[in-house]
C-alpha positions in Angstrom: 133.3 72.7 185.5 135.5 76.0 184.3 136.2 75.2 180.8 139.2 77.7 180.8 141.0 76.4 184.3 140.3 72.7 184.1 142.6 70.9 181.7 140.5 67.7 182.0 137.7 69.1 180.0 140.1 69.2 177.0 141.7 65.8 177.7 138.6 64.2 177.9 137.5 65.7 174.6 140.9 65.0 172.7 140.5 61.2 173.5 137.1 60.7 173.1 136.4 58.7 169.7 133.1 60.6 169.3 134.0 64.0 170.2 133.7 66.7 167.6 134.7 70.4 166.8 132.1 71.6 168.9 132.8 69.6 171.9 136.7 71.6 171.8 137.0 74.5 174.3 138.2 76.8 171.2 134.8 76.3 169.7 133.2 76.9 173.5 135.3 80.0 174.1 134.2 81.6 170.6 130.3 81.1 171.5 131.3 82.7 174.8 133.0 85.5 172.9 129.9 86.0 170.4 127.6 87.3 172.5 129.6 87.9 176.5 127.7 84.3 177.3 128.9 81.9 180.1 129.4 78.1 179.2 128.0 75.7 181.6 130.2 72.8 181.6 129.1 69.7 183.1 131.4 66.9 183.8 130.5 63.3 185.6 133.6 62.2 187.3 134.6 58.8 189.3 135.9 58.1 192.6 139.4 59.3 191.4 138.6 62.5 189.5 138.6 61.2 186.0 135.9 62.6 183.5 133.5 60.0 182.1 131.3 62.2 180.6 131.0 66.1 179.7 128.0 68.2 178.7 128.6 71.8 177.2 125.7 74.0 178.0 124.9 77.8 177.4 122.0 79.6 178.0 119.8 81.8 175.4 117.4 84.9 175.5 115.1 83.2 173.0 112.2 85.1 171.6 108.7 86.2 172.3 107.0 84.4 169.5 107.7 81.0 168.5 109.1 80.1 165.2 109.0 76.9 163.2 108.4 73.5 165.0 110.7 73.4 167.5 111.5 75.4 170.6 112.7 79.4 170.1 112.0 80.7 174.0 114.9 80.7 176.7 116.8 77.7 176.8 119.5 75.9 178.3 121.0 74.5 175.2 123.5 71.9 174.2 124.4 74.0 172.3 122.9 77.3 170.7 123.9 78.5 167.2 125.7 75.1 166.9 124.6 71.8 164.5 125.2 69.2 167.0 127.1 68.7 170.3 125.2 66.7 173.2 126.6 64.5 175.5 130.1 62.5 175.6 130.5 60.0 178.0 132.5 56.6 178.4 129.4 54.5 179.6 125.5 54.7 179.7 125.9 55.1 183.4 127.4 58.6 183.1 125.5 59.4 180.2 122.3 59.3 182.1 123.7 60.7 185.2 125.0 64.0 183.2 121.5 64.5 181.3 119.4 64.2 184.5 121.7 66.7 186.1 121.0 69.1 183.1 117.2 68.1 183.2 117.3 69.1 186.9 119.3 72.3 186.2 116.8 73.6 183.5 113.9 72.5 185.8 115.2 74.6 188.6 114.7 78.1 186.8 111.3 79.2 185.6 110.7 79.2 181.5 114.0 77.5 180.9 113.7 74.5 178.7 116.7 72.0 178.3 117.7 71.4 174.6 120.2 68.6 173.6 121.4 68.5 169.7 122.8 65.2 169.1 123.0 62.1 166.5 122.5 59.5 169.7 118.9 57.8 169.0 116.6 56.8 171.4 118.4 59.1 174.0 114.6 59.9 175.4 113.8 56.2 176.2 115.9 56.7 179.3 114.4 59.5 180.5 110.6 60.3 181.1 111.2 64.1 180.8 112.8 64.1 177.6 110.9 64.6 174.3 112.5 63.7 171.0 111.9 66.0 168.0 113.5 64.3 164.6 115.7 67.2 163.2 116.8 68.1 159.4 119.2 65.6 158.2 123.2 66.2 158.1 125.0 65.0 154.8 127.8 62.6 155.7 130.4 60.7 153.7 132.4 58.2 154.6 136.1 59.0 153.7 138.2 56.1 152.3 141.4 55.2 154.2 144.8 56.2 152.9 145.7 54.3 150.0 148.9 52.1 150.9 151.6 52.6 148.3 150.1 55.3 146.7 150.7 59.1 146.4 148.0 61.1 147.2 149.1 64.0 145.0 149.6 61.8 142.0 146.3 60.2 142.7 144.5 63.6 142.9 146.3 65.3 140.2 143.1 64.5 138.0 139.5 63.1 139.6 138.8 61.7 136.4 138.9 58.4 137.5 140.0 55.5 134.8 136.8 54.3 132.9 135.9 50.4 133.6 138.3 50.5 136.0 137.0 47.8 138.4 139.8 46.1 140.0 141.6 49.1 141.9 140.0 49.4 145.4 141.1 53.1 145.4 139.1 53.9 142.5 135.9 52.2 143.6 136.0 53.9 147.0 136.9 57.4 145.6 133.9 57.4 143.3 131.4 60.0 144.2 128.2 57.8 144.0 127.0 56.4 140.9 128.6 57.0 137.1 126.2 60.1 136.5 127.5 62.0 139.7 131.0 61.2 138.9 130.7 62.6 135.6 129.0 65.7 137.1 131.6 66.1 139.7 134.7 66.1 137.0 133.0 68.2 134.4 132.2 71.1 137.1 135.7 70.7 138.4 137.4 70.6 135.4 135.5 73.7 134.4 136.6 75.6 137.4 140.1 75.0 136.2 139.9 75.9 132.7 138.3 79.1 133.6 141.4 79.9 135.7 140.0 78.9 139.5 142.8 78.0 141.9 142.7 76.8 145.7 144.8 77.9 148.5 144.7 78.5 151.9 144.1 81.8 153.7 146.9 83.0 155.6 145.9 86.2 157.1 143.2 88.0 159.0 143.0 90.3 156.3 141.8 87.3 154.0 139.4 86.4 156.5 137.6 89.8 156.6 137.6 90.0 152.6 136.0 86.6 152.7 133.3 87.7 155.2 131.8 90.1 152.5 131.5 87.1 150.2 129.7 85.0 153.1 127.2 87.8 153.6 126.1 87.8 150.1 125.4 83.9 150.2 123.6 84.2 153.4 121.4 87.1 151.8 120.6 84.9 148.8 119.9 82.3 151.1 117.7 84.3 153.5 119.4 83.1 156.5 120.7 85.6 158.9 124.7 85.7 159.1 126.8 85.1 162.1 128.9 88.4 163.1 132.1 88.6 162.1 133.3 88.5 165.6 132.7 84.4 165.5 134.9 83.9 163.0 137.6 86.3 164.4 137.4 84.4 167.7 137.9 80.9 165.4 140.9 82.4 163.8 142.5 83.3 166.9 141.6 80.2 168.7 141.9 77.3 165.9 143.9 78.7 162.9 147.7 77.9 163.8 146.5 74.4 165.5 145.1 73.4 162.0 141.5 73.2 163.3 140.1 75.5 161.4 141.2 76.2 157.7 139.8 78.9 155.5 140.2 77.8 151.8 140.0 80.5 149.2 139.2 79.9 145.6 140.7 82.7 143.2 140.5 83.4 139.5 143.9 84.1 137.7 143.2 86.3 134.7 146.6 87.8 133.2 148.1 87.7 136.4 145.8 89.3 138.5 144.1 87.3 141.3 140.4 87.9 142.4 138.8 86.0 145.2 135.7 84.4 144.2 134.6 82.1 146.8 135.8 80.6 150.3 134.7 77.8 152.6 135.8 77.3 156.3 136.5 73.9 157.3 136.0 73.0 161.1 137.9 69.6 161.8 138.8 67.6 165.1 138.9 64.1 165.9 137.4 62.0 163.2 135.0 64.4 161.2 135.9 67.4 159.1 132.8 69.9 158.9 132.1 71.8 155.9 131.1 74.6 158.3 130.6 78.2 156.6 131.2 79.0 152.9 130.6 82.6 150.8 130.5 83.5 147.5 128.7 86.1 145.2 125.8 84.5 143.3 127.0 86.2 140.2 130.1 83.5 140.4 128.5 80.6 140.7 128.8 79.9 137.1 132.3 79.7 137.6 132.0 76.6 140.1 133.9 77.3 142.8 132.2 75.3 145.1 132.7 72.3 143.3 136.7 73.1 143.3 136.7 73.9 147.0 134.8 70.7 147.4 137.4 68.5 145.8 140.6 70.2 147.5 138.8 69.7 151.2 138.3 66.1 150.5 141.5 65.9 149.5 143.1 67.3 152.4 140.6 65.3 154.8 141.6 61.7 152.6 145.4 62.6 153.1 145.3 63.9 156.9 143.3 60.3 157.7 140.1 61.4 158.7 137.1 59.3 158.6 133.8 61.5 158.1 133.3 64.1 155.6 130.4 66.5 157.0 128.6 68.7 154.2 125.8 70.0 157.0 122.1 70.0 157.4 120.0 71.5 154.8 116.7 72.9 155.4 113.2 71.3 153.6 113.2 74.5 151.2 116.5 74.8 149.9 116.7 71.2 147.4 119.0 72.5 145.2 121.7 72.6 148.0 120.8 68.8 149.1 121.2 68.0 145.1 124.9 69.6 145.4 125.9 67.3 148.5 124.3 64.2 147.4 126.4 64.8 144.2 129.4 64.4 146.3 127.9 61.2 147.8 126.9 62.5 150.9 124.2 60.5 152.7 121.5 62.0 154.9 122.1 61.2 158.2 119.7 61.5 161.4 119.9 64.3 163.7 117.9 64.7 167.0 116.7 67.4 169.5 115.5 66.5 172.8 113.6 68.8 175.0 112.6 69.3 178.4 109.6 69.7 178.7 108.9 69.4 175.1 107.8 72.1 173.1 104.3 73.2 172.0 102.9 71.1 168.9 103.0 74.0 166.2 103.9 77.5 166.0 101.5 80.4 166.0 100.2 81.4 162.1 101.3 84.6 162.7 104.8 84.0 163.5 104.9 81.3 160.4 103.5 84.3 158.2 106.0 86.9 159.8 108.8 84.2 159.2 107.8 83.7 155.4 107.5 87.4 154.9 110.9 87.9 156.2 112.3 85.8 154.2 111.0 87.5 151.0 112.4 90.8 152.2 115.9 89.5 153.1 116.9 89.1 149.9 116.6 92.8 148.7 118.4 94.1 151.8 122.0 95.2 151.8 124.7 93.2 153.2 125.5 95.7 155.9 121.9 95.2 157.0 121.9 91.5 157.0 124.6 91.8 159.2 123.4 93.8 161.5 120.2 92.3 161.7 121.6 88.8 161.6 123.3 89.8 164.9 120.4 91.0 166.5 118.4 87.7 165.9 121.3 85.5 166.9 122.0 87.2 170.0 118.6 85.7 171.5 119.3 82.4 169.8 
């Protein structure tokens, strides 16, 4: 399918209950523009031409060396540089048909491996040529439904919930885990406010560009390659006015002077809000801007009627990040990657050592250098 000219894709995705922002044409357009790729949109239609399944795919160049436990070579992926996508189907028959076609499409090209990222369990049981690789979990919180007869603004004026309140259903549902976690959330948010931090939504692309410099600092500290600015520019153009993308900024107000301290990009569609990208100088982490950004984002998601808040996946080596997300009530949810043919069992010892050395060096590079290298790396992913 041509996702640019065929309106059925957008209509199908908008109506499907399991659709994510990563199935949306706007995200696919952003991936295309990031490295000049063309989306391979597969659609399954019935005899009347109505879609019963879709599967977005993009080709990748791949790396000459294998890094990590999964494939890093040439792939036909759903989707590259995307946490999760996979097939959307109305029934098992359509899902099987569209995945089988994707398998055959990849097999028809020498050296190309099919990769599907999804939360669908046991997808490989219906396909002999699919191999399942359990991936790192994503942390998801099920949001409470809107409280009837209660104004959200009044309720969220202070997140310190009444002590010993057991009769209020709203209080029980809005607690972030146990009492210890609730206290940690309340303490961090209240401290951020006492230090003069305020949250507002970005209005201009100039603010997006300013935020990108903070994003580079965060990714350098985490030893993770940053995405190029043109991706965020494309997302801003596609999603900002529709509300599917929001950039929340945390600013410190001192003596009437405001300074951007941190910012987080939320991607929201269907039933799910994704806490997708964040940026902050490590020197300002003591101000707890991320806690204040989280409470504002969750408040907005609840008020807008979303069901799920996805904090994102966490690599094994980032234990502190996992603790931050569980503090907010996020629970690990399994994610799967399916391959055809299956990936090699292990990466080479040389590639593992190279990756470890690169992570050690990465934190000492300039932000501009990380942006250039990250762009080169992602161009092959």
